[in-house]
N, C-alpha and C positions, 0 to 999 in steps of 0.2 A: 157822442162825444166821450172820449175816455175820461175816467174819473180817478184821480190820484189823491189819496189821503196822506197828508204829512203830519207826523206826530212828534211832539217834543214836550219837555217839561215847561218851557216858556217860549220866548220868541226866537231862540237860537236857530230853530229849524227854518226860519225865514231866509237864512243865508243859503240853505239848500233849495228852498222854494224858488228863490230868484233864478237859480241855475236851471231848475225844471221849467220855469216859465219862459226863459230864453230859448231853451231847446225845444219845448213843446208848447208854444203860446196859446194854441187853440184848445188845449185840454181843460177840463174842469178840475178844480182843486178844492179839497177841504183841509183846513188847517186846524188841528186839535192840539191844545196845550193843556197839560196837566199842572197848571200853575198852583193848584192847591198844595202840591208837594214840591214846589220849586225851592232849591235846585235839586235835581236828581243825584247830583254828586255827593249829597249828604244822606241819601236814602240807602237802605239795605237792599241786597240782591233780591230777597224774598218779596219785599214790598214792591219793587219795580216789576218783578215777574207778575205779581197779582194785578198790577195796574194795566199791564199790556193785555193780560187775559180779559180784564174788565173792558178794555177798549174794544177787543174783538167781539165780546158779548154785546156791547152797545151797537156796533155795526150790524150785527145779526138781528138784534131786536128792532132796530129802526128800519131794517130792510133797505139799507143804503146799497146801491149798486156800485161797489168799489172795485176797480180793476187792478190797482197796485197800492200797497201800503208802504210808505217810506218812514222808517223809524229814524228820524233826523236828530238823533241823540246818541253820542258815542257811548255814554254810560249805559243807557237802556239797551243798546245794540250788543255791547260786550257782555252784559249781564244776562239778557233775557231773549235774545233773538231766536235761539233754538227752541225755547219754551213756546214762544208765540207761534212759531211755524207749526207746532204740533196741534194747534187749536183752530186752524183755518186752512182752506184751500186757496185763499187769495195770495198771490205772490207778495212776499215781503222783502224789501231791500233795506238793509241796515247800513249805518254809517260807522266806520271804524277808523282809528287814527291812520293817517296816510304814511305809515312807516316805510312801506315798500318803495313808493316813488321818491321819498326823501332820501333814503339810503342809496338808491340806484343813481340818483342825480347828483349826490354830494361829491364834490371834488376833494374836499379835505377828509372825507370819511369821518366826519365829526358833526353829529346832528343833535337836535334837541326835540323833546316832546313837551308841550304845554297843554295840560288837561285838568280836569277836576280830579280830586283825590281818588274817587271811585274808579275812574278810568285809568289813571296813571299807575295805580297800585294793583290792578287785578291781573289774574292769571292769563286772560285772553290777550291783554296788551303785552305781557311778558313773552308770550308765545310769538306774537307778531315780531317783536324785536329779535328774538332768537332765530326766527325763521328767515327774516328778510334784512336784518341789520347786524348780523354777526361779524361782519368785517368793519363795523363802524364803532366809534366811541359814542355812546348815547347818553346825553344829559336829560334827566327827567325832572320836570317842574310841575307843580300843581297849584290851582287857585280856584276858589269859589267866589272870591271878591270880584274877579273879572266878569263873572256871569252877571252879578248884580249891576256892575257898571255898564255892561252891554244892554241889559234890560232897560235901565234908566235912559241910556242914550237913544235907544230905539223909540221908546214911547214919548219921551219929552224933547228929543232932538237937542239934548244938552250933555256935553261931555264933562264928567266930573274930573277935571284935570288933576287936581292935587291928590285926589283919591287914587287915580290911575298911577301917578308918579310914585306914590307911597307903596302901592302894591308891586309895581315893577322893581322898585328898589329892594323890597323884601325878597322877591323871587330871584333877583340877581342872575339874569340869564348870561351865560358865558359868551363873551364877544367873539370867541374863536370858532364857534360853530358856523356853518354856512347854510344850514337848513333848519327851520323851526316848524315842526308839525303843530298845527292848531287842532288839538285833539278834543275840542268842544265846539259845537256848531254856533255857540254864542260868540266865540272869539273873532270870526271873520267880520262880524258886524262892526267891531272897532279895529279891524285889521290895519287900516291906514294910520290910525293913531298909534297902534303898537309899533308899526314900522318906524314912525318918527322918533321913538325912544330907543330903538335898537340900532345896531350897526347896519348901514345900508348894504353891507356885504352879506347880510343874513336874508335868505329868501323864505318867505312864509308860504306854507303849503297846507291846503285843506282838501277835503274830499268832495266838495260840491260838484265840480264838473264831472268827475267819475261817476257819481251817483246819478246825475242826469243822463249820462250816456247809457248806464245800465237800465234805467227805467224806460228810456226810449227803445232800447233793444227788446225789452219785454213787451212793449206795446207796438212792436214793429208791424203787426198785422193790421193796425189801425191807420187809415189814410189821413194822418193829421194835417198834411199840407192842403187837403181839400175841405177843411172844416170852415173855411172863411177867413176873414182877417180880424185882427184885434185880439186882445187877451181874453182868454176864457175866464169864467167867474171863479172867485175864491169865497168859500163859505167858512166863517171863523167860529170856533167853539173853544170854550174854556171851562175848567172845573171849579173855578172860584171867581166871584164877582170882582171886577177891577174898577178903580177910579183912574181911568187912563184918558189921555188927551187926544190920542190918535182917533181920527174919524173912521173907526172900524166898527161895524155892527157885529158884536160878539154874542153868540148864543151860549147859554149856560147848559152844562150837562153834568150828570152824576155818574162816575165810574163805579159800578157795583158788579161783583162777580156773580 
């Protein structure tokens, strides 16, 4: 059974995990969250690089048979994907803002990017915009509050409506755009609620489906369709203890280089 490890600072990567499970339901999954440093959008590039190297060290030390690693975090991917690939032979798939599909599908050629500050302000994202959206007007917005709101919503199944309204008023997304890139994997978790507060003419775009297609291509030598029926197992890991209400058995781990 193919084993896919999904990594994020929190539960944002579950938005990618759901696409992976829909595409490859019989695969085995490990979900690792570095919630000790949540959110990554407030961490330095060097810290994030060191955490990814520590993750790879943990995989090696525990002798886990991992076929593909998915860095389901835009900030970690744009900051440290190249560094991580230098430390392992395991294929690594990163998540980056879906600028290219947003720009190519935009009718108005006026798009927006909503991400954490670390993602929205870094050189990698600037290069994505210059490479794939140079014919578009691009509005850039950032938020770490939405990460916290999404975390709370996922674990407690409760939307902090007033907090969400206040944050969206602060962000003040231009109603004239026709595509909004969700440049943080936490944001699709509250995507339906974001849509309710935005113009219905704005299409939300994230990278989840594209990531699932890429991972399936990498694992194309595995006969996933012959693995039986039902969802494969998901093993959960976290770097900090949590007082959470979801009925998930979470194993604690320490990321050390």
